[in-house]
N, C-alpha and C positions, 0 to 999 in steps of 0.2 A: 285142625279138624277139617277134613275135606268134605265138600258137599256134592251130591250128584255122582256122576260117573267119572268125572275128570280127576286125574291124579296129578301130583306135582311133576312126575316123570313125563307125562304126555305134554304138558304145557312147556316144559323146558326144551323138549325136542323140537316142537313147532317153532319156537323163537330162534333156534339155532340155524334153521334152514332158510335163511334170508339170501336171496339171489342178488348179487352185485353186478350191475350191467355197466358197460362202457358208454352207454348213451347218456347225453346230458339230461339232467333232471331240472324241473322248474319251468320257468317261462322266459321267453326272449325279452319281453317287457315285463318288469316285475309287478306292475300294478294291473296288467291286462290278463283276463282269463284265457286269451287266445293270442298267438299260437303257442303251442308247447315248444320247449327248447329243441326237441328232436324233429321239428317240422321241416327244417332245411335238409336233413338227411333222408327223410321219408319221401319228400316230393321235390327233387332237385330241379325239375322243369317248370315249377309253378311260376316263377317270374316271367319266363318266356311265354308261357301259355296265357298268362294274365295280360301281358303286353299285346299279344296278337288279338286277344278278345276285345280289348279296349279299342284297338285300331279298327277292327271290323265293325263294332257297334258304332264307333264314331263316324265311319264312312257311311253306314246305313242311315244314321241320324242326319248327316249333312245332305244325303241324297233326297231325303224326305222334305227338307227345307226348300229345295229348288223347285 
């Protein structure tokens, strides 16, 4: 017995339309909520930018100490 407006036909059609992507799913570190597994493909320059940012902030901090 169906309830409401939904029918078995509509439910089965929706479940068949699942998209399979080639991007990795899950997490790089299994217990961590961040970063997602596709982080490296979305932001390939992130390690370089982070390194430059650390160097600039480090130099600024050292100049304040003098």
